[in-house]
ZAMARGU-4260 file (C-alpha; in steps of 0.2 Angstrom, whole numbers, plus 5000, padded with zeros to 4 digits):
<rodrens>
0) 5149/5111/4500 | 5143/5121/4515 | 5155/5133/4523 | 5153/5140/4541 | 5148/5159/4541
5) 5162/5169/4548 | 5158/5178/4565 | 5165/5195/4569 | 5165/5204/4586 | 5158/5222/4584
10) 5161/5236/4597 | 5154/5253/4598 | 5145/5267/4608 | 5127/5273/4606 | 5124/5291/4609
15) 5109/5302/4612 | 5109/5316/4599 | 5102/5330/4611 | 5113/5327/4626 | 5128/5318/4618
20) 5127/5305/4632 | 5128/5287/4630 | 5111/5278/4630 | 5110/5263/4641 | 5098/5248/4637
25) 5097/5251/4618 | 5092/5234/4611 | 5103/5227/4597 | 5095/5215/4585 | 5098/5206/4569
30) 5089/5195/4556 | 5071/5195/4550 | 5061/5193/4561 | 5072/5203/4572 | 5081/5193/4586
35) 5090/5202/4600 | 5108/5199/4601 | 5113/5211/4615 | 5110/5229/4623 | 5121/5244/4628
40) 5129/5246/4645 | 5127/5260/4656 | 5139/5271/4646 | 5131/5267/4630 | 5144/5255/4625
45) 5141/5237/4617 | 5150/5222/4611 | 5141/5209/4601 | 5147/5194/4590 | 5137/5192/4574
50) 5140/5185/4557 | 5150/5195/4545 | 5141/5209/4535 | 5126/5207/4546 | 5114/5222/4547
55) 5113/5228/4566 | 5096/5236/4571 | 5097/5248/4586 | 5080/5252/4594 | 5075/5262/4609
60) 5058/5268/4614 | 5055/5286/4609 | 5070/5286/4596 | 5071/5282/4578 | 5077/5265/4573
65) 5095/5265/4567 | 5101/5251/4555 | 5120/5249/4551 | 5131/5236/4544 | 5142/5227/4557
70) 5160/5234/4556 | 5173/5225/4566 | 5187/5236/4559 | 5184/5250/4570 | 5173/5256/4585
75) 5156/5260/4579 | 5148/5277/4584 | 5129/5277/4583 | 5119/5292/4586 | 5100/5290/4590
80) 5088/5304/4587 | 5071/5306/4595 | 5057/5299/4584 | 5046/5311/4574 | 5032/5299/4574
85) 5027/5298/4592 | 5012/5288/4589 | 5020/5273/4583 | 5034/5272/4596 | 5026/5279/4612
90) 5018/5267/4624 | 5004/5273/4635 | 4995/5265/4650 | 4976/5265/4650 | 4967/5256/4663
95) 4982/5246/4668 | 4985/5240/4650 | 4999/5246/4639 | 4996/5251/4621 | 5005/5262/4608
100) 4998/5279/4606 | 4994/5275/4588 | 4979/5265/4594 | 4975/5274/4609 | 4958/5284/4608
105) 4960/5294/4624 | 4967/5312/4627 | 4984/5308/4635 | 4999/5318/4637 | 5016/5311/4642
110) 5030/5320/4650 | 5048/5312/4651 | 5056/5311/4668 | 5071/5321/4660 | 5060/5336/4659
115) 5057/5335/4678 | 5076/5334/4683 | 5088/5348/4687 | 5076/5358/4698 | 5076/5353/4717
120) 5059/5354/4723 | 5049/5345/4737 | 5034/5341/4727 | 5036/5335/4709 | 5019/5342/4704
125) 5027/5359/4704 | 5037/5354/4689 | 5022/5350/4679 | 5016/5367/4679 | 5014/5374/4661
130) 5019/5357/4653 | 5001/5350/4649 | 4987/5358/4641 | 4971/5357/4652 | 4981/5354/4667
135) 4980/5369/4678 | 4993/5369/4692 | 4993/5384/4703 | 5008/5384/4716 | 4998/5395/4728
140) 5009/5390/4743 | 5028/5390/4745 | 5027/5380/4761 | 5040/5365/4759 | 5030/5349/4758
145) 5013/5356/4754 | 5005/5355/4737 | 4996/5368/4727 | 4980/5366/4718 | 4978/5355/4703
150) 4963/5355/4691 | 4960/5345/4676 | 4949/5353/4663 | 4941/5366/4675 | 4930/5365/4691
155) 4923/5349/4697 | 4915/5355/4713 | 4909/5372/4719 | 4908/5367/4737 | 4917/5380/4748
160) 4924/5377/4765 | 4930/5390/4778 | 4926/5409/4777 | 4935/5425/4773 | 4952/5425/4766
165) 4954/5407/4772 | 4940/5400/4762 | 4944/5386/4750 | 4936/5375/4737 | 4934/5357/4742
170) 4948/5347/4734 | 4945/5338/4718 | 4962/5333/4713 | 4966/5319/4700 | 4969/5301/4704
175) 4988/5297/4705 | 4994/5280/4700 | 5011/5276/4705 | 5018/5261/4696 | 5001/5254/4693
180) 4995/5257/4711 | 4982/5271/4715 | 4987/5284/4728 | 4975/5295/4737 | 4983/5312/4736
185) 4967/5320/4743 | 4970/5313/4760 | 4971/5323/4777 | 4990/5324/4776 | 4989/5337/4762
190) 4975/5348/4770 | 4984/5352/4786 | 4976/5370/4785 | 4958/5363/4787 | 4962/5351/4802
195) 4976/5344/4812 | 4990/5335/4804 | 5008/5337/4798 | 5002/5345/4782 | 5014/5335/4771
200) 5007/5330/4754 | 5010/5312/4750 | 5017/5317/4733 | 5031/5326/4743 | 5038/5309/4748
205) 5042/5305/4730 | 5059/5310/4724 | 5059/5317/4707 | 5076/5309/4702 | 5067/5292/4703
210) 5053/5296/4690 | 5054/5289/4672 | 5039/5297/4665 | 5022/5305/4670 | 5006/5303/4659
215) 4991/5314/4661 | 4974/5306/4656 | 4961/5319/4653 | 4946/5312/4645 | 4933/5300/4651
220) 4938/5286/4639 | 4956/5286/4646 | 4950/5288/4664 | 4934/5277/4665 | 4943/5261/4669
225) 4949/5269/4685 | 4931/5271/4690 | 4925/5284/4703 | 4943/5288/4708 | 4947/5294/4690
230) 4932/5306/4689 | 4944/5321/4690 | 4957/5315/4679 | 4972/5303/4681 | 4990/5306/4683
235) 5001/5290/4680 | 5019/5291/4688 | 5031/5277/4682 | 5048/5276/4692 | 5064/5270/4684
240) 5069/5252/4680 | 5086/5244/4677 | 5091/5244/4658 | 5109/5239/4657 | 5118/5223/4659
245) 5132/5232/4667 | 5127/5239/4684 | 5125/5258/4683 | 5127/5269/4698 | 5121/5287/4696
250) 5123/5301/4709 | 5114/5317/4708 | 5116/5332/4720 | 5110/5350/4721 | 5115/5364/4732
255) 5102/5378/4731 | 5098/5395/4739 | 5080/5400/4743 | 5077/5418/4744 | 5061/5427/4749
260) 5051/5435/4734 | 5044/5452/4732 | 5037/5457/4749 | 5025/5471/4754 | 5032/5489/4756
265) 5030/5497/4773 | 5034/5514/4781 | 5047/5513/4795 | 5053/5523/4810 | 5051/5542/4811
270) 5042/5543/4795 | 5028/5532/4802 | 5027/5542/4818 | 5026/5558/4809 | 5012/5551/4797
275) 5002/5546/4812 | 5003/5562/4821 | 4999/5572/4805 | 4984/5561/4802 | 4978/5564/4820
280) 4981/5583/4820 | 4972/5586/4803 | 4957/5574/4805 | 4953/5573/4823 | 4937/5583/4829
285) 4948/5597/4836 | 4965/5601/4843 | 4960/5596/4861 | 4954/5578/4855 | 4970/5576/4845
290) 4981/5581/4859 | 4971/5569/4871 | 4972/5555/4859 | 4991/5557/4857 | 4994/5559/4875
295) 4985/5543/4879 | 4995/5533/4866 | 5013/5531/4873 | 5021/5524/4857 | 5017/5541/4849
300) 5019/5553/4863 | 5035/5545/4871 | 5047/5547/4856 | 5062/5547/4868 | 5057/5530/4875
305) 5069/5517/4868 | 5055/5504/4868 | 5045/5515/4855 | 5060/5523/4846 | 5063/5510/4833
310) 5063/5506/4815 | 5060/5487/4815 | 5059/5479/4798 | 5047/5465/4803 | 5048/5456/4787
315) 5067/5454/4788 | 5064/5446/4805 | 5052/5433/4799 | 5058/5430/4781 | 5076/5423/4777
320) 5088/5417/4764 | 5092/5398/4766 | 5105/5386/4761 | 5098/5369/4756 | 5104/5352/4748
325) 5098/5336/4740 | 5107/5320/4737 | 5101/5305/4727 | 5109/5288/4722 | 5102/5277/4710
330) 5109/5259/4707 | 5102/5249/4693 | 5106/5235/4681 | 5100/5219/4672 | 5092/5214/4656
335) 5075/5209/4649 | 5076/5193/4660 | 5081/5201/4676 | 5084/5219/4681 | 5084/5229/4697
340) 5084/5247/4704 | 5088/5254/4721 | 5086/5273/4724 | 5091/5282/4740 | 5087/5300/4742
345) 5089/5314/4755 | 5081/5331/4753 | 5083/5346/4765 | 5074/5363/4763 | 5074/5376/4776
350) 5058/5387/4773 | 5060/5405/4769 | 5049/5408/4784 | 5058/5406/4801 | 5055/5390/4810
355) 5048/5381/4795 | 5056/5368/4783 | 5056/5350/4777 | 5068/5335/4777 | 5064/5320/4767
360) 5072/5303/4768 | 5067/5290/4754 | 5072/5272/4749 | 5064/5263/4734 | 5068/5246/4727
365) 5061/5236/4712 | 5065/5220/4704 | 5059/5213/4688 | 5061/5194/4685 | 5056/5187/4668
370) 5064/5170/4665 | 5054/5167/4649 | 5041/5175/4638 | 5027/5167/4648 | 5031/5172/4666
375) 5035/5189/4673 | 5036/5194/4691 | 5038/5212/4697 | 5040/5218/4715 | 5042/5235/4722
380) 5046/5242/4740 | 5047/5260/4744 | 5047/5269/4760 | 5049/5288/4764 | 5049/5299/4780
385) 5045/5318/4779 | 5050/5329/4794 | 5043/5346/4793 | 5041/5362/4804 | 5026/5373/4802
390) 5031/5387/4814 | 5017/5395/4822 | 5006/5392/4807 | 4999/5376/4799 | 5011/5375/4784
395) 5000/5382/4771 | 4996/5398/4780 | 5006/5408/4793 | 4994/5417/4804 | 5008/5421/4817
400) 5020/5428/4804 | 5006/5438/4796 | 5001/5446/4813 | 5019/5449/4818 | 5025/5456/4802
405) 5010/5468/4802 | 5016/5476/4819 | 5022/5494/4819 | 5040/5498/4815 | 5041/5508/4831
410) 5041/5492/4841 | 5057/5483/4846 | 5062/5467/4838 | 5054/5451/4846 | 5061/5444/4862
415) 5054/5436/4877 | 5054/5452/4886 | 5049/5464/4872 | 5040/5465/4855 | 5024/5458/4849
420) 5018/5441/4856 | 5014/5434/4839 | 5031/5439/4833 | 5040/5430/4847 | 5029/5415/4845
425) 5034/5412/4828 | 5052/5411/4833 | 5051/5400/4848 | 5036/5389/4846 | 5042/5371/4846
430) 5034/5362/4832 | 5039/5345/4825 | 5029/5335/4812 | 5032/5318/4804 | 5024/5309/4789
435) 5029/5291/4786 | 5024/5280/4771 | 5029/5262/4766 | 5022/5254/4751 | 5024/5236/4745
440) 5018/5230/4728 | 5019/5213/4720 | 5013/5209/4702 | 5014/5192/4693 | 5009/5189/4675
445) 5008/5172/4667 | 5004/5169/4648 | 4994/5153/4647 | 4992/5154/4629 | 5000/5164/4615
450) 4984/5175/4616 | 4979/5174/4634 | 4988/5181/4650 | 4983/5183/4668 | 4990/5196/4679
455) 4988/5198/4698 | 4993/5213/4708 | 4993/5215/4727 | 4998/5231/4736 | 4999/5237/4754
460) 5001/5256/4758 | 5003/5262/4776 | 5004/5280/4781 | 5007/5288/4798 | 5007/5306/4803
465) 5011/5315/4819 | 5011/5333/4825 | 5019/5340/4841 | 5017/5358/4845 | 5023/5366/4862
470) 5020/5384/4867 | 5030/5390/4882 | 5020/5398/4896 | 5028/5415/4893 | 5018/5416/4876
475) 5002/5410/4883 | 4996/5420/4898 | 5008/5409/4909 | 5000/5393/4903 | 5010/5382/4893
480) 5001/5371/4880 | 5005/5355/4871 | 4996/5350/4856 | 4999/5332/4850 | 4991/5324/4835
485) 4993/5307/4827 | 4985/5297/4813 | 4987/5281/4804 | 4980/5276/4787 | 4981/5259/4778
490) 4975/5253/4761 | 4975/5235/4755 | 4973/5234/4736 | 4971/5219/4725 | 4968/5218/4706
495) 4966/5202/4695 | 4966/5204/4676 | 4964/5192/4661 | 4970/5199/4645 | 4966/5192/4627
500) 4975/5198/4612 | 4974/5191/4594 | 4977/5196/4576 | 4967/5189/4562 | 4973/5189/4544
505) 4987/5201/4548 | 4975/5216/4548 | 4961/5213/4562 | 4969/5216/4579 | 4958/5212/4594
510) 4962/5215/4613 | 4950/5211/4627 | 4953/5212/4645 | 4943/5210/4661 | 4949/5214/4679
515) 4942/5214/4697 | 4948/5227/4710 | 4946/5228/4728 | 4951/5240/4742 | 4951/5240/4761
520) 4954/5257/4769 | 4956/5261/4787 | 4959/5278/4794 | 4960/5285/4812 | 4966/5301/4820
525) 4967/5307/4838 | 4973/5322/4847 | 4978/5328/4864 | 4977/5347/4868 | 4985/5349/4885
530) 4986/5366/4895 | 4997/5369/4910 | 5012/5357/4909 | 5023/5356/4924 | 5036/5368/4916
535) 5042/5374/4900 | 5056/5361/4901 | 5044/5347/4904 | 5032/5345/4889 | 5021/5332/4896
540) 5012/5320/4896 | 5007/5325/4914 | 4997/5341/4918 | 4990/5347/4935 | 4973/5352/4928
545) 4962/5339/4920 | 4949/5351/4915 | 4961/5360/4903 | 4968/5344/4895 | 4956/5337/4882
550) 4958/5324/4868 | 4952/5309/4860 | 4948/5301/4843 | 4943/5313/4829 | 4927/5311/4820
555) 4936/5308/4803 | 4937/5290/4808 | 4934/5279/4792 | 4933/5260/4789 | 4928/5257/4771
560) 4927/5243/4758 | 4926/5245/4739 | 4925/5232/4725 | 4924/5234/4706 | 4924/5224/4690
565) 4928/5231/4674 | 4931/5226/4656 | 4938/5233/4640 | 4936/5229/4621 | 4948/5236/4608
570) 4948/5233/4589 | 4958/5240/4576 | 4960/5237/4557 | 4978/5238/4552 | 4980/5251/4565
575) 4970/5262/4554 | 4953/5262/4561 | 4952/5260/4580 | 4937/5257/4592 | 4937/5256/4611
580) 4923/5251/4623 | 4924/5249/4642 | 4913/5247/4656 | 4916/5247/4675 | 4905/5244/4691
585) 4910/5251/4707 | 4903/5247/4724 | 4907/5257/4740 | 4902/5253/4758 | 4899/5271/4761
590) 4885/5272/4748 | 4867/5273/4753 | 4858/5257/4753 | 4847/5263/4738 | 4862/5267/4727
595) 4874/5252/4730 | 4883/5252/4713 | 4890/5266/4701 | 4892/5262/4683 | 4906/5269/4672
600) 4904/5267/4653 | 4915/5274/4639 | 4917/5272/4620 | 4929/5280/4608 | 4935/5279/4590
605) 4951/5284/4581 | 4955/5286/4563 | 4973/5287/4558 | 4970/5295/4541 | 4988/5296/4536
610) 4988/5277/4533 | 4975/5279/4519 | 4981/5275/4502 | 4978/5293/4496 | 4991/5299/4509
615) 5005/5288/4504 | 5012/5300/4492 | 5011/5315/4503 | 5028/5315/4511 | 5025/5331/4522
620) 5013/5322/4534 | 5021/5311/4546 | 5006/5306/4555 | 4988/5312/4557 | 4973/5305/4567
625) 4956/5311/4573 | 4948/5303/4588 | 4932/5306/4598 | 4926/5299/4614 | 4911/5298/4626
630) 4911/5292/4644 | 4905/5293/4662 | 4914/5293/4679 | 4902/5290/4693 | 4908/5295/4711
635) 4898/5289/4726 | 4894/5305/4736 | 4895/5308/4754 | 4900/5297/4769 | 4892/5283/4778
640) 4886/5296/4791 | 4878/5306/4777 | 4868/5291/4771 | 4864/5283/4788 | 4866/5296/4801
645) 4876/5296/4817 | 4874/5291/4835 | 4883/5302/4847 | 4885/5304/4866 | 4870/5313/4872
650) 4873/5315/4890 | 4869/5303/4904 | 4853/5294/4910 | 4852/5287/4927 | 4870/5290/4930
655) 4875/5281/4914 | 4881/5288/4898 | 4868/5289/4885 | 4870/5287/4866 | 4857/5295/4855
660) 4854/5300/4837 | 4863/5315/4831 | 4851/5329/4826 | 4863/5340/4817 | 4861/5331/4800
665) 4846/5322/4793 | 4851/5305/4785 | 4848/5303/4767 | 4848/5286/4760 | 4844/5292/4743
670) 4860/5301/4740 | 4865/5298/4722 | 4882/5298/4715 | 4891/5313/4707 | 4891/5309/4688
675) 4904/5316/4677 | 4900/5314/4658 | 4912/5320/4645 | 4913/5322/4626 | 4930/5324/4618
680) 4936/5326/4600 | 4954/5327/4596 | 4966/5330/4581 | 4984/5324/4581 | 4996/5330/4567
685) 5015/5327/4563 | 5022/5338/4549 | 5038/5340/4539 | 5048/5325/4545 | 5046/5330/4564
690) 5047/5349/4562 | 5029/5352/4568 | 5018/5342/4580 | 5001/5348/4584 | 4988/5341/4596
695) 4971/5349/4597 | 4956/5344/4609 | 4939/5351/4612 | 4928/5344/4626 | 4911/5346/4635
700) 4911/5340/4653 | 4895/5339/4663 | 4897/5337/4682 | 4879/5332/4689 | 4873/5328/4707
705) 4886/5337/4716 | 4885/5335/4735 | 4880/5350/4745 | 4874/5354/4763 | 4857/5361/4763
710) 4850/5370/4778 | 4833/5365/4785 | 4819/5376/4792 | 4821/5379/4811 | 4805/5369/4815
715) 4813/5353/4810 | 4822/5342/4822 | 4837/5342/4811 | 4848/5357/4806 | 4853/5351/4788
720) 4854/5337/4775 | 4866/5332/4762 | 4858/5332/4744 | 4864/5330/4726 | 4856/5345/4718
725) 4870/5355/4710 | 4876/5353/4692 | 4889/5362/4681 | 4896/5361/4664 | 4914/5364/4658
730) 4918/5366/4640 | 4934/5371/4632 | 4949/5369/4620 | 4966/5363/4621 | 4981/5366/4609
735) 4999/5359/4610 | 5012/5364/4597 | 5030/5358/4596 | 5042/5365/4583 | 5059/5360/4579
740) 5064/5375/4568 | 5082/5369/4563 | 5087/5356/4550 | 5090/5339/4557 | 5108/5340/4550
745) 5111/5355/4561 | 5124/5353/4575 | 5112/5364/4585 | 5096/5355/4592 | 5082/5367/4596
750) 5064/5363/4601 | 5051/5375/4606 | 5034/5369/4614 | 5018/5379/4617 | 5002/5373/4625
755) 4986/5382/4630 | 4969/5379/4636 | 4953/5389/4637 | 4940/5383/4649 | 4923/5390/4653
760) 4911/5384/4667 | 4893/5387/4668 | 4880/5382/4682 | 4866/5372/4676 | 4856/5366/4691
765) 4854/5373/4709 | 4844/5365/4724 | 4825/5366/4725 | 4825/5372/4707 | 4830/5390/4711
770) 4839/5401/4698 | 4852/5409/4710 | 4860/5407/4727 | 4871/5420/4736 | 4884/5412/4747
775) 4887/5425/4761 | 4904/5427/4769 | 4902/5436/4786 | 4921/5439/4788 | 4924/5449/4772
780) 4907/5451/4765 | 4914/5445/4749 | 4899/5435/4744 | 4899/5423/4729 | 4884/5421/4717
785) 4878/5404/4711 | 4867/5408/4696 | 4861/5397/4682 | 4869/5401/4666 | 4884/5410/4674
790) 4901/5405/4679 | 4902/5396/4696 | 4914/5408/4705 | 4905/5425/4702 | 4910/5439/4715
795) 4896/5450/4722 | 4904/5467/4726 | 4900/5486/4726 | 4905/5494/4710 | 4919/5507/4713
800) 4918/5520/4699 | 4932/5531/4706 | 4934/5544/4720 | 4924/5560/4722 | 4936/5574/4718
805) 4926/5586/4728 | 4909/5586/4738 | 4901/5595/4724 | 4903/5580/4713 | 4892/5569/4725
810) 4875/5566/4718 | 4860/5575/4727 | 4843/5567/4728 | 4831/5579/4720 | 4816/5574/4730
815) 4824/5576/4748 | 4839/5587/4743 | 4851/5576/4753 | 4867/5570/4746 | 4871/5552/4742
820) 4874/5543/4759 | 4876/5527/4768 | 4874/5520/4786 | 4881/5507/4798 | 4865/5504/4806
825) 4867/5517/4819 | 4875/5532/4811 | 4873/5540/4794 | 4886/5549/4784 | 4885/5559/4768
830) 4898/5556/4755 | 4910/5570/4752 | 4926/5574/4742 | 4939/5560/4744 | 4926/5547/4747
835) 4924/5532/4735 | 4911/5534/4721 | 4901/5518/4723 | 4888/5515/4710 | 4870/5518/4716
840) 4862/5504/4706 | 4844/5506/4712 | 4845/5525/4711 | 4838/5528/4729 | 4854/5539/4734
845) 4857/5526/4748 | 4872/5514/4747 | 4866/5497/4754 | 4866/5479/4749 | 4854/5482/4735
850) 4868/5491/4726 | 4879/5475/4725 | 4883/5469/4707 | 4890/5453/4699 | 4908/5456/4695
855) 4923/5445/4690 | 4927/5427/4689 | 4940/5420/4702 | 4944/5404/4691 | 4957/5406/4677
860) 4949/5404/4660 | 4965/5403/4650 | 4981/5393/4656 | 4996/5386/4647 | 5015/5386/4646
865) 5030/5389/4634 | 5046/5379/4634 | 5062/5380/4624 | 5076/5367/4624 | 5093/5372/4615
870) 5109/5361/4614 | 5125/5363/4605 | 5139/5350/4607 | 5141/5349/4626 | 5131/5364/4631
875) 5112/5365/4634 | 5099/5377/4640 | 5081/5373/4645 | 5068/5387/4648 | 5050/5384/4655
880) 5037/5397/4657 | 5018/5396/4662 | 5004/5408/4660 | 4987/5412/4667 | 4975/5424/4658
885) 4958/5431/4662 | 4957/5428/4681 | 4951/5441/4694 | 4959/5442/4710 | 4953/5451/4726
890) 4968/5459/4734 | 4963/5457/4752 | 4981/5460/4758 | 4981/5477/4751 | 4964/5481/4758
895) 4970/5476/4775 | 4985/5487/4774 | 4974/5502/4769 | 4962/5498/4783 | 4976/5501/4796
900) 4974/5519/4793 | 4957/5518/4801 | 4965/5518/4818 | 4980/5529/4819 | 4984/5524/4837
905) 4984/5505/4833 | 5001/5497/4833 | 5001/5490/4815 | 5011/5495/4800 | 5007/5507/4787
910) 5008/5506/4768 | 5019/5519/4759 | 5005/5530/4752 | 5017/5538/4739 | 5017/5522/4730
915) 4998/5524/4727 | 4987/5536/4718 | 4976/5542/4732 | 4965/5557/4735 | 4975/5572/4741
920) 4964/5588/4737 | 4949/5593/4727 | 4960/5594/4711 | 4964/5575/4713 | 4958/5562/4700
925) 4963/5548/4711 | 4961/5529/4711 | 4961/5526/4730 | 4950/5536/4742 | 4956/5547/4756
930) 4965/5535/4769 | 4966/5548/4783 | 4948/5552/4788 | 4947/5540/4802 | 4933/5547/4812
935) 4921/5543/4799 | 4929/5526/4794 | 4918/5514/4803 | 4902/5521/4795 | 4906/5521/4777
940) 4922/5510/4777 | 4931/5516/4761 | 4943/5501/4760 | 4930/5488/4763 | 4934/5471/4755
945) 4918/5469/4745 | 4921/5482/4732 | 4928/5481/4714 | 4942/5494/4719 | 4952/5479/4725
950) 4947/5467/4711 | 4962/5466/4699 | 4967/5457/4684 | 4977/5442/4690 | 4984/5437/4673
955) 5003/5433/4672 | 5017/5425/4663 | 5030/5417/4674 | 5047/5411/4671 | 5046/5395/4680
960) 5064/5388/4677 | 5079/5391/4668 | 5093/5378/4667 | 5111/5380/4659 | 5120/5363/4658
965) 5137/5357/4652 | 5141/5339/4649 | 5160/5334/4651 | 5168/5326/4636 | 5168/5307/4638
970) 5187/5305/4637 | 5189/5318/4652 | 5176/5308/4662 | 5185/5292/4659 | 5201/5299/4665
975) 5192/5303/4682 | 5186/5284/4682 | 5168/5288/4678 | 5156/5285/4664 | 5149/5303/4662
980) 5148/5319/4671 | 5136/5334/4670 | 5135/5350/4679 | 5120/5363/4678 | 5114/5378/4687
985) 5095/5382/4688 | 5084/5396/4693 | 5067/5393/4699 | 5052/5405/4700 | 5063/5418/4692
990) 5051/5432/4687 | 5033/5435/4685 | 5026/5448/4671 | 5010/5455/4678 | 5000/5470/4680
995) 4994/5464/4697 | 4999/5476/4711 | 5001/5462/4724 | 5017/5452/4727 | 5012/5437/4717
1000) 4996/5434/4707 | 4999/5415/4708 | 5000/5414/4727 | 4982/5417/4730 | 4968/5405/4735
1005) 4957/5395/4723 | 4944/5408/4726 | 4955/5421/4720 | 4958/5429/4737 | 4976/5436/4741
1010) 4978/5432/4759 | 4991/5441/4769 | 4993/5425/4779 | 4998/5414/4764 | 5016/5407/4763
1015) 5025/5416/4749 | 5033/5406/4735 | 5052/5406/4736 | 5064/5410/4722 | 5079/5398/4721
1020) 5096/5396/4713 | 5104/5379/4712 | 5120/5371/4707 | 5119/5353/4702 | 5130/5338/4698
1025) 5126/5322/4690 | 5139/5308/4689 | 5137/5291/4682 | 5149/5276/4686
</rodrens>
């Protein structure tokens, strides 16, 4: 006789151990095989009806599986702990296909979105600093909305643009893929300092609160399926999804204060005037010359004049402390069949430089509809608007601020009727910039058979940017000027994929997929530069002088097409032995006719040795694997104009406009793609039941056929030609270590993580088969040497060995009897006491270009980070630090300030010399030469940029962020009518440990130049609140 099994209703709450917060979306299953019977709500609560004495299984990605007998007598409390075996549980995306990390053969690091919360920033990439081994992020600008430099496994290009302290490396940032759709982060929006534009990075339009996780793909096997765009690494950003049947509304707000960091020290007021007078009286040719020079300099002679009787702190005029805020609302809900998410964000940051800042509005929505196991539809729509102010600069650099803040303290503060023009311009220039973006994405998947599925994705991405800058006539020689820039960029993207997955005999697992990909890209920018508007109150569009008003479409216009087809095969035996192979063909309309397609192959293997029989009885090994990979990413080089040439306006013929061949650059139809070939071997270990996790990788990356501009002999009709004749190699090691030092039973949760990477680059090929090339810089004379077998960014400088204590210490030529000397081409000066001691390399007792030496490396060789997470009951602390070692910085900002002593009557500021070890008398053993000897300065230039005196060690350890948080008790939150509530306070960019004498060793260019025009990085303190309903 059969009896109906008794059914019971079970209630309870699932908590996350580290935060003591309820976990939404935890799957609850019963039976064998497991069958889902429900999931937790937004506050972690659940109610399920199951047979009596049934075993409930609670599963959540990244957490240990928990099994408990159903108990209907009292509310159940389930605590889930993060999994120690991250290989089995963690899902990664490689080539738009998901797989567990256990069978992934690539070098991939994943960061949870939780690690990117609690710190209000404009650009989320700032928060990845120090979290991924081999990902070198240098936040070298503090401009709101701009982005620092990003390098994955060293240099991928040695091409330099610009000159002097403004010179920069051509960007080779990784490819960003947002929810499966590639994003071009190297667009013109980001590099506003090299051309017109709003200067807002596309990544600054993504609110960090909406990010679920970030994955960094570093080796060729992981990136080859992304084709030429993935040659410099790939960063995948996944936004949040709905997880709970009960709708969840989450509100996050931050109020934060930004303060200027350490700034340069200057002399002010009477002290400055006395120093200038002392310098003139003691170093002029005579008393008469000194008196005449002073009498002809009103700001020194007329000390009773109120205009020159000031002690203005120019830095306090330009730099400020600001109050800022962010607000974000996230509404989500649903289950596996249907879920949704809506995110609305507002971010407002006022820059620490006057007249700068960023305001961002964002709205994102996604919906997942999966009525059955065969069909799934996902759609995503997001839009964002960034409004920024760049002051008198371009966002990344602030030339007006640099010039204004370098003014003499004797001058009055800025106003329309007094003070420096640059200073006034910073304050009243009307600058308004906007960058808008809208993205739509539709993905449909249908599983025809149990083993075969088809996926199609269509995406449209539209960007627009504008800049409007108005300078009043009073700042521009009574001629008002209006600069208006606008651009638009669109990308239509389509991907179609067929996937086959099958398991044979329970051990042989096969996965094969093939996909096609297509892009249509358009870009156009135009500018109007109008001079002499009717008045300062009427800012155009009309003017009364057509000759002074110019404009048109810029030559950055682009209309390109690309198509690709790719396939991947993966096999594993019982998840023990894994082999992956992939191949991709890319074709671009901009490629030369003789090189139409680029080929991207990759192959990799993995051995999970902990699954071998001889490891079964070894309990202290949680997991262990060895993987190795080889692959190529081939990037089509140059533009359609580089390959085919350009036709330009060439004057008029018979009264008509004529179009002729542009003779500036010779077309090169044989341009070959840049080829990145990479070998990688990695080891992954988990020990002592999750106490230790270790990942080690070593790699060898070759970057061949780099694009470079080569000058042609002047007897040719053309000036230059683009060629592919430069190659370099990066090789290095990466280590990540995570330690949980306390027992699992401890009420205290403590996790410490360390990562580090050593990277070295070597040049292997130069144009025309030469062994070395010197890249000259006429602005600073800080030349860079390209030499085979050396690092790519070697400086060429004069070797400063010290300072001559007295004239007797200067070497004398035994043949001529003349002292060591130098010349400016017209005059010659002999070195004396107080002068720099520059090494005479060729021994001719004359300092000239033949005495230059190779010195230093501007690219960091060691980078990494340290983090620590600590929680006890409702309290938590999160600390994140980053470090850079073995990097040389040229302190051009300090050199410029010493150079101000070259002209004592120039209205600039002076460095407080008592802070520096400079030459004072014959008994001195000083580091810096005599700054006062201005009559001889132009001949021997003691504070020239191109010397090792200003090359310093740029190593540092920086406390990036420190967060203290408290989660309110659940019962207290419920009394307030909410599910949970958490408050936190965060400090960002708190302190930097370094021996570098400048303000910030990180805020320098990629070439290691400390530029006085750079935008300093702010220090911020925030108070945040997170509430869930």
